[in-house]
C-alpha positions as CSV (number, residue, x, y, z in Angstrom):
1,M,-35.4,324.7,68.7
2,A,-31.9,325.6,67.9
3,D,-32.5,326.9,64.8
4,V,-35.6,328.5,66.1
5,K,-34.2,330.4,68.6
6,K,-31.8,331.7,66.3
7,E,-34.0,332.9,63.8
8,Q,-35.6,335.2,66.7
9,E,-32.4,336.1,68.0
10,R,-31.5,337.1,64.3
11,D,-34.9,338.9,64.4
12,E,-34.6,340.6,67.1
13,L,-31.0,341.6,66.3
14,H,-32.2,343.2,62.7
15,R,-34.9,345.4,64.6
16,A,-32.5,347.0,67.0
17,I,-30.4,347.8,63.7
18,W,-33.4,349.1,62.4
19,A,-33.8,351.1,65.7
20,I,-30.6,352.8,65.0
21,A,-31.7,353.5,61.9
22,D,-34.9,355.5,62.9
23,E,-32.6,357.3,65.8
24,L,-30.6,358.9,63.2
25,R,-32.2,359.0,60.0
26,G,-32.6,362.5,58.3
27,S,-29.2,363.5,59.8
28,V,-26.9,360.8,58.0
29,D,-27.7,359.0,54.6
30,G,-28.0,355.5,54.6
31,W,-24.9,354.5,52.7
32,D,-22.6,357.1,55.1
33,F,-24.9,355.9,58.3
34,K,-23.9,352.3,57.3
35,N,-19.9,353.7,58.5
36,Y,-20.9,354.6,61.5
37,V,-23.1,351.6,62.6
38,L,-20.5,349.2,61.1
39,G,-17.7,351.1,62.9
40,T,-19.0,351.0,66.3
41,M,-19.9,347.4,65.8
42,F,-16.5,347.0,65.1
43,Y,-15.2,349.3,68.3
44,R,-17.8,346.8,70.6
45,Y,-16.4,343.3,69.3
46,I,-12.7,344.3,69.0
47,S,-13.1,345.4,72.8
48,E,-15.1,342.2,73.9
49,N,-12.8,340.2,71.8
50,L,-9.8,341.6,73.8
51,T,-11.3,341.8,77.2
52,A,-12.8,337.7,76.6
53,Y,-8.8,336.5,75.9
54,I,-7.4,338.8,78.7
55,N,-10.1,337.2,81.2
56,D,-10.0,333.8,79.9
57,G,-6.5,333.8,80.5
58,E,-6.6,335.0,84.2
59,H,-9.5,332.9,84.9
60,E,-7.6,329.7,83.9
61,A,-4.7,330.5,85.8
62,G,-7.3,331.1,88.9
63,N,-7.7,334.7,89.2
64,T,-11.4,334.2,88.7
65,D,-12.8,337.7,89.9
66,F,-10.1,339.3,87.2
67,D,-12.2,341.6,84.7
68,Y,-9.7,343.6,82.5
69,A,-12.5,346.3,81.9
70,A,-11.8,347.6,85.9
71,M,-8.3,347.2,85.6
72,S,-6.3,350.8,85.9
73,D,-4.5,351.7,82.6
74,A,-1.0,351.8,84.0
75,D,-1.5,348.5,85.3
76,A,-2.4,347.0,81.4
77,E,0.0,348.6,79.8
78,E,2.2,345.9,80.8
79,A,0.9,343.4,78.6
80,R,0.7,345.8,75.8
81,S,3.8,344.3,73.5
82,G,2.1,340.6,73.9
83,L,-1.2,341.4,73.2
84,I,-0.2,343.1,70.0
85,E,1.6,340.0,69.4
86,E,-1.1,337.5,70.3
87,K,-3.8,339.8,69.3
88,G,-2.6,342.3,66.4
89,F,-3.6,345.3,68.4
90,F,-4.0,346.6,72.0
91,I,-6.7,348.8,74.0
92,L,-6.6,350.2,77.6
93,P,-9.2,349.5,79.5
94,S,-10.2,353.0,80.2
95,E,-10.9,353.2,76.0
96,L,-12.8,350.1,76.0
97,F,-15.9,350.2,74.2
98,C,-18.1,349.5,77.8
99,N,-16.2,352.0,79.7
100,V,-16.8,354.7,76.7
101,C,-20.7,354.0,76.9
102,V,-20.8,354.7,80.7
103,R,-19.4,358.4,80.6
104,A,-20.8,359.1,77.1
105,A,-23.6,361.1,78.3
106,E,-21.4,363.2,80.4
107,D,-18.6,363.8,78.2
108,E,-18.7,366.8,76.5
109,N,-15.7,366.2,74.5
110,L,-17.1,362.5,73.5
111,N,-16.4,363.2,69.4
112,E,-12.8,363.9,70.3
113,T,-12.5,361.0,73.2
114,L,-14.0,358.6,70.6
115,E,-11.3,359.8,67.4
116,T,-8.2,359.8,70.3
117,V,-9.5,355.7,71.0
118,F,-9.7,355.0,67.2
119,R,-5.9,356.5,66.7
120,H,-5.2,354.9,69.9
121,I,-6.1,351.4,68.5
122,E,-4.9,351.8,64.8
123,D,-1.4,353.1,66.2
124,S,-0.8,349.9,68.5
125,A,-0.5,348.2,65.7
126,K,2.1,350.2,64.1
127,G,5.6,348.3,63.5
128,S,3.9,344.9,64.4
129,V,2.7,342.1,61.5
130,S,-0.8,343.2,61.8
131,E,0.1,346.8,61.2
132,S,-1.3,346.6,57.3
133,D,-5.1,345.1,58.9
134,F,-5.3,347.9,61.3
135,A,-4.0,351.4,59.2
136,G,-7.0,353.4,58.3
137,L,-9.6,351.3,59.8
138,F,-11.7,354.0,60.9
139,D,-11.3,356.3,58.5
140,D,-14.8,356.5,57.6
141,F,-16.1,357.2,60.7
142,D,-16.0,361.1,60.9
143,V,-17.0,362.1,64.6
144,N,-16.7,366.0,63.5
145,S,-18.8,365.5,60.4
146,N,-21.7,367.8,59.7
147,K,-24.1,365.0,58.9
148,L,-24.4,364.0,62.8
149,G,-25.4,367.6,63.3
150,A,-24.6,371.0,62.7
151,T,-23.0,371.7,66.5
152,V,-20.6,369.7,68.3
153,A,-23.4,369.1,71.0
154,K,-25.9,367.6,68.7
155,R,-23.0,365.8,67.1
156,N,-22.3,364.2,70.4
157,E,-25.8,363.2,71.2
158,R,-25.9,361.4,68.2
159,L,-22.6,359.8,68.9
160,C,-23.7,359.0,72.6
161,K,-27.4,357.4,70.8
162,L,-25.3,355.4,68.6
163,L,-22.7,354.1,71.2
164,W,-26.1,352.9,73.6
165,G,-27.9,351.4,70.5
166,V,-25.0,349.2,69.1
167,R,-24.1,348.3,73.1
168,D,-27.9,347.1,73.7
169,M,-28.0,345.1,70.7
170,R,-28.0,341.5,71.8
171,L,-24.6,339.8,69.9
172,G,-24.2,336.9,72.6
173,E,-21.0,336.3,73.9
174,V,-18.2,337.2,71.7
175,K,-16.7,333.2,71.6
176,N,-20.0,331.8,70.9
177,H,-19.4,331.7,66.9
178,D,-22.5,329.6,66.6
179,I,-24.9,332.3,66.3
180,D,-22.1,334.5,63.8
181,A,-24.1,337.7,65.5
182,F,-21.6,340.2,64.6
183,G,-21.2,339.1,60.9
184,D,-24.5,338.4,60.8
185,A,-25.3,342.2,61.6
186,Y,-23.0,343.1,59.5
187,E,-24.4,341.2,56.2
188,Y,-27.9,342.2,57.1
189,L,-26.7,345.9,57.1
190,M,-24.8,345.7,53.7
191,T,-27.9,344.4,52.5
192,M,-30.5,347.4,53.8
193,Y,-28.5,349.4,52.5
194,A,-27.6,348.3,49.3
195,S,-31.1,347.3,48.5
196,N,-31.6,350.8,48.8
197,A,-28.4,352.5,47.2
198,G,-27.7,349.7,45.1
199,K,-24.0,350.4,43.6
200,S,-22.9,353.4,45.3
201,G,-19.1,355.0,45.5
202,G,-18.4,352.0,42.9
203,E,-19.2,349.3,45.7
204,F,-20.9,346.7,44.7
205,F,-22.4,344.2,47.2
206,T,-22.9,340.4,46.9
207,P,-26.4,339.3,47.9
208,A,-25.9,335.9,49.9
209,D,-27.6,333.8,48.2
210,V,-25.6,334.6,44.8
211,S,-22.2,334.4,47.0
212,E,-23.4,331.0,48.5
213,L,-24.0,329.6,45.0
214,L,-20.7,330.5,43.6
215,T,-18.7,329.2,46.6
216,R,-20.4,325.7,46.4
217,L,-19.7,325.2,42.6
218,G,-16.1,326.3,43.9
219,T,-16.1,323.8,46.5
220,V,-17.6,320.7,45.0
221,G,-16.0,317.5,46.4
222,K,-13.9,319.1,49.1
223,T,-14.2,319.5,52.8
224,E,-11.5,322.3,53.0
225,I,-9.4,324.6,50.8
226,N,-5.9,325.9,51.1
227,K,-6.9,329.7,50.3
228,V,-9.7,331.4,49.0
229,Y,-8.9,334.8,46.7
230,D,-11.4,337.6,45.2
231,P,-10.1,340.2,42.8
232,A,-12.4,342.6,43.5
233,C,-13.6,341.9,47.0
234,G,-15.9,344.7,48.1
235,S,-16.8,344.2,51.5
236,G,-15.7,340.6,51.5
237,S,-19.2,338.9,51.3
238,L,-17.8,335.8,48.7
239,L,-14.7,335.2,50.9
240,L,-15.8,334.9,54.0
241,K,-18.9,332.5,52.3
242,A,-16.2,329.9,52.1
243,E,-15.5,329.3,56.0
244,K,-19.6,329.3,56.3
245,V,-19.9,326.9,53.3
246,L,-17.0,324.3,54.6
247,G,-17.0,325.3,58.5
248,H,-14.7,327.0,60.7
249,D,-11.1,326.5,60.2
250,A,-11.8,325.0,56.5
251,V,-9.7,327.9,54.8
252,R,-6.6,326.3,56.1
253,N,-4.3,329.3,55.2
254,G,-6.4,332.4,54.9
255,F,-8.5,334.7,52.9
256,F,-7.0,337.1,50.4
257,G,-8.7,340.0,48.0
258,Q,-7.8,343.3,46.7
259,E,-10.5,346.1,46.3
260,I,-9.8,349.7,44.8
261,N,-12.3,351.7,46.9
262,I,-11.6,353.0,50.1
263,T,-14.4,352.9,51.7
264,T,-15.1,349.0,50.9
265,Y,-11.7,348.2,51.6
266,N,-12.0,349.4,55.3
267,L,-15.4,347.4,55.6
268,C,-14.0,344.6,54.0
269,R,-10.9,344.6,57.0
270,I,-14.2,345.1,59.5
271,N,-15.8,342.1,58.1
272,M,-12.9,339.7,58.5
273,F,-12.7,340.8,62.2
274,L,-16.6,340.8,62.6
275,H,-16.1,337.1,61.6
276,D,-13.7,335.9,63.8
277,V,-11.1,335.7,61.0
278,G,-7.7,336.5,62.8
279,F,-5.4,339.5,61.3
280,D,-2.8,336.8,60.2
281,K,-5.7,335.0,58.3
282,F,-6.6,337.5,55.9
283,N,-4.3,339.9,53.5
284,I,-6.7,342.5,51.8
285,A,-5.1,345.3,49.7
286,C,-6.5,348.5,48.5
287,E,-5.0,349.0,44.6
288,D,-6.7,348.4,41.4
289,T,-5.5,344.8,40.6
290,L,-5.8,344.7,36.7
291,T,-2.7,346.8,36.6
292,A,-1.3,346.8,40.0
293,P,-2.0,343.3,41.7
294,Q,-1.0,343.0,45.3
295,H,-0.8,339.0,46.0
296,W,2.4,338.1,43.2
297,D,3.4,336.0,46.5
298,D,0.7,334.8,47.8
299,E,-0.8,332.7,44.6
300,P,-2.0,330.6,43.5
301,F,-5.4,330.0,44.7
302,E,-7.1,327.1,45.2
303,L,-10.7,328.8,45.3
304,I,-10.9,331.8,43.2
305,V,-14.9,333.5,43.7
306,S,-15.4,337.2,42.3
307,N,-18.2,339.0,41.0
308,P,-16.1,342.0,39.2
309,P,-17.7,345.4,38.2
310,Y,-19.7,345.0,34.7
311,S,-17.7,346.2,31.8
312,I,-15.6,348.8,33.5
313,K,-13.1,350.7,31.8
314,W,-9.5,349.9,32.2
315,A,-6.0,350.6,30.4
316,G,-6.3,348.0,28.1
317,D,-3.8,348.2,24.9
318,S,-3.1,352.2,25.9
319,N,-0.4,350.8,28.5
320,P,2.1,349.0,26.3
321,I,3.2,346.9,28.9
322,L,-0.1,344.9,29.8
323,I,0.2,343.1,26.7
324,N,3.2,341.3,28.4
325,D,2.2,340.7,31.5
326,P,1.8,337.2,32.6
327,R,-1.9,337.1,33.6
328,Y,-2.6,338.5,29.9
329,S,-0.1,337.5,27.6
330,P,-1.0,334.1,26.9
331,A,-4.2,335.3,24.9
332,G,-2.2,337.5,22.6
333,V,-5.0,340.1,23.2
334,L,-6.2,342.4,25.7
335,A,-9.8,343.1,27.1
336,P,-11.3,346.0,25.1
337,K,-10.3,349.3,27.2
338,S,-14.1,349.8,27.2
339,A,-15.0,346.2,28.7
340,A,-12.3,345.0,31.3
341,D,-14.3,341.8,31.8
342,F,-12.1,339.5,30.3
343,A,-9.3,341.0,32.0
344,F,-10.2,340.3,35.1
345,I,-11.2,336.7,34.1
346,M,-7.6,336.2,32.7
347,H,-6.4,337.8,36.0
348,S,-8.5,334.9,38.3
349,L,-7.2,332.3,35.4
350,S,-3.9,332.8,35.9
351,W,-3.6,332.9,39.6
352,L,-5.4,329.8,39.8
353,A,-3.9,326.4,41.6
354,A,-3.6,323.3,39.2
355,N,-6.1,321.6,41.1
356,G,-8.6,325.0,41.9
357,T,-11.8,326.6,40.6
358,A,-12.8,329.9,39.9
359,A,-16.3,330.9,39.7
360,I,-17.2,334.3,38.1
361,V,-20.0,336.3,37.7
362,C,-19.8,337.7,34.1
363,F,-21.7,340.2,32.3
364,P,-23.7,338.5,29.8
365,G,-22.6,340.4,25.8
366,I,-18.8,338.6,27.0
367,M,-20.2,335.4,26.3
368,Y,-21.2,336.4,22.2
369,R,-19.4,339.6,21.5
370,G,-16.8,339.8,18.5
371,G,-13.3,340.8,18.5
372,A,-10.5,340.9,21.4
373,E,-13.5,339.5,23.5
374,Q,-14.1,336.4,21.1
375,K,-10.4,335.5,20.9
376,I,-9.8,335.5,24.8
377,R,-13.0,332.6,24.5
378,K,-11.3,331.2,22.0
379,Y,-8.2,330.7,23.6
380,L,-10.0,329.7,26.7
381,I,-11.8,327.1,25.1
382,D,-8.9,325.9,23.1
383,N,-6.8,325.3,26.1
384,N,-9.8,323.6,28.1
385,F,-10.3,326.0,30.7
386,V,-14.0,326.8,30.7
387,D,-15.4,324.1,32.5
388,C,-19.2,325.5,32.9
389,V,-21.1,328.6,31.8
390,I,-24.5,329.0,33.9
391,Q,-26.9,331.4,33.1
392,L,-28.7,333.3,36.0
393,P,-31.8,334.7,36.6
394,G,-32.7,338.6,36.1
395,N,-33.1,340.8,38.9
396,L,-30.4,339.2,41.5
397,F,-28.5,342.0,42.2
398,F,-29.0,345.4,44.2
399,G,-29.2,348.0,41.5
400,T,-29.0,346.2,38.3
401,S,-31.7,344.2,36.7
402,I,-29.4,342.3,34.4
403,A,-29.6,338.5,33.8
404,T,-26.1,337.5,34.5
405,C,-23.8,334.0,34.0
406,I,-21.4,332.6,35.8
407,M,-18.3,330.9,34.2
408,V,-16.5,328.4,36.2
409,L,-13.0,327.8,35.1
410,K,-10.8,324.6,36.0
411,K,-7.3,323.7,34.9
412,N,-7.5,320.0,35.7
413,K,-10.7,319.0,33.2
414,T,-10.6,315.2,33.0
415,D,-12.8,316.1,29.7
416,N,-12.8,318.5,26.7
417,K,-16.1,319.6,27.4
418,T,-18.0,322.5,28.9
419,L,-21.3,322.3,30.6
420,F,-24.1,324.7,29.9
421,I,-26.7,325.4,32.2
422,D,-29.7,327.8,31.7
423,A,-31.0,328.6,35.3
424,T,-32.8,331.4,34.3
425,K,-36.4,330.1,35.8
426,E,-34.3,328.5,39.6
427,C,-35.8,331.4,41.3
428,I,-38.5,332.9,43.7
429,K,-39.9,336.7,43.7
430,V,-39.2,338.7,46.8
431,T,-40.3,342.0,46.5
432,K,-38.9,343.6,43.6
433,N,-36.2,341.4,43.3
434,N,-35.8,337.4,42.5
435,R,-33.9,335.2,44.7
436,L,-32.6,332.1,45.2
437,T,-33.9,329.3,47.2
438,A,-31.8,326.3,49.0
439,D,-33.4,324.2,46.6
440,N,-32.6,326.8,43.6
441,I,-29.1,326.6,44.4
442,E,-29.3,322.8,45.2
443,T,-30.6,322.4,41.5
444,I,-28.0,324.2,40.1
445,V,-25.3,322.6,42.1
446,G,-26.0,319.0,41.6
447,T,-26.9,319.2,37.7
448,F,-22.9,321.1,37.8
449,A,-21.3,318.4,40.1
450,N,-22.5,315.6,38.1
451,R,-22.4,317.2,34.5
452,E,-25.8,315.9,34.2
453,E,-27.5,316.6,30.7
454,K,-31.2,317.6,31.4
455,P,-33.8,318.8,28.6
456,H,-34.5,322.7,28.1
457,F,-32.0,323.1,31.4
458,S,-28.3,321.8,30.8
459,H,-26.4,320.4,28.1
460,V,-22.7,319.4,27.9
461,A,-21.4,320.9,24.7
462,A,-18.3,318.9,23.2
463,Y,-15.2,321.2,22.2
464,D,-16.3,320.7,18.2
465,E,-19.9,321.9,18.9
466,I,-18.0,325.2,20.7
467,V,-15.9,325.5,17.6
468,G,-18.8,325.2,15.4
469,N,-20.5,328.0,16.5
470,D,-17.7,330.3,16.4
471,Y,-16.8,330.1,20.0
472,N,-19.9,331.9,21.3
473,L,-20.7,330.4,25.1
474,S,-24.5,331.8,25.5
475,V,-25.9,329.6,27.3
476,S,-29.3,330.2,24.8
477,T,-27.0,328.5,22.1
478,Y,-26.6,325.3,23.6
479,V,-29.9,325.0,25.5
480,E,-32.9,325.2,24.1
481,A,-36.0,326.9,25.6
482,E,-38.7,324.9,26.5
483,D,-41.8,325.8,24.4
484,T,-44.7,326.6,26.9
485,R,-47.3,327.5,24.2
486,E,-50.3,325.2,24.4
487,K,-50.2,322.4,21.4
488,V,-53.0,322.5,19.5
489,D,-54.6,319.3,17.6
490,I,-56.1,320.6,14.2
491,M,-58.1,318.0,13.2
492,K,-59.7,317.8,16.7
493,L,-60.2,321.1,16.7
494,N,-62.2,321.0,13.2
495,A,-64.3,318.4,14.2
496,E,-65.0,320.6,17.7
497,I,-66.0,323.5,15.4
498,E,-68.2,321.0,13.2
499,D,-70.3,320.2,16.4
500,I,-70.6,323.5,17.4
501,V,-71.7,324.4,14.3
502,K,-74.1,321.6,14.1
503,R,-75.7,322.6,18.0
504,E,-75.9,326.1,16.7
505,D,-78.5,325.1,13.6
506,E,-80.4,322.8,15.9
507,L,-80.9,325.7,18.3
508,R,-82.0,328.4,15.6
509,A,-84.3,325.9,14.2
510,A,-86.0,325.0,17.8
511,I,-86.1,329.0,18.2
512,R,-87.9,329.8,14.8
513,Q,-90.1,326.7,15.9
514,I,-91.1,327.9,19.0
515,I,-91.8,331.8,17.4
516,A,-93.9,330.2,15.2
517,E,-95.9,328.3,17.7
518,I,-96.3,331.6,19.4
519,E,-97.1,333.8,16.2
520,G,-99.9,330.8,15.1
């Protein structure tokens, strides 16, 4: 029953999000609108989170009627420094989401009110250890954008509807993490817009089923991990999947990621908060991972999961420093300037813990192309780092129909063999895209965990076999596709034809006899 109730709540929440989308449709483009809804949800979340934290403390102390939202700003100021230390931020009672909502319809300067509130929230973290987690979080929530309306009055009318729409969402108690409503609403919004917009502004969203598969592959046999890292973390869906798969607090020392697009970087940090990850448990950076990695002091990582951009351009050998970078130098060659795929793979391998696993979504061409990419594959195979290569079905991702692969890397393999899995048929069709079901994921992960050899599905290739194939790592080289054509028994077919001809002759003779009788 609990699951049914949870699904009903989820459906209701999704309908509420659609209702807000309908309200704003025509004025704000879907992909931009997403920033407004997520920003408002985040504002509501941290307001309720802080209020619940303060109220619980007072109620436990015996002050059962206490409500932070009803407190005066002057009295609340006394708790500012302590709360910033504990929660990472501070909001005055008058600036809480619930109180701004109450005054919204009569506030002629609602746009300025929100701008001030957001600035105060970001400023509250300045000079504290949480500063980097809050700086610029509301940058993409432009209260003065013409997209919201041509006049201040129009903009405020839409902002008011936005606030009330998010206020009316049934997101449950902030303390009830079972529903994970805030985080679920975030993922729904991202999926909703990714399916329409696909790749937009450099963003790329990894669907939940693929995130689940990558995380399951990376955590086989583990109940907890030290740290999880994504070098191209986007909005953070892959990072957070580790906690969802393993359980709350199973990621002991936190979530680390880097993202080059500032809008997506802000969304990722918001996503961390919406999934109740404390400011001291995540470190997300905004920079180019390949040329300016920001987590040298945090590596190595026990789990690395990533869906980096496919075959993007990068500096490569036009930057003479990179060949001496300890992440790339072991292979003796850099990924081509026109395709950075192997740069992300070498970076991930370099920062992978000795007992860790990296699961990376790859463009299929890198598995068989020659030149520098072949040399890097040779380095990876000769040093026994490639644990498994999985061919996925096409149409799994938004905005591209490419049938991608997953490369699984390890540093502590017990044999010198590589598993190849052909999972091209492990999916179901949902509208125009393919999806991995729980059974599909179970089949792939089970085969991976047991290193099973299954006809037309998986093959464990010895080192010599891969060398004999010139270090080609395409799954089709090692797993023979099933011949689904019907087998024909020629002898049986000839006998059937003879029978048909004989029967035909008999029928003709019978017809001639009937005609002769009629004419006679």
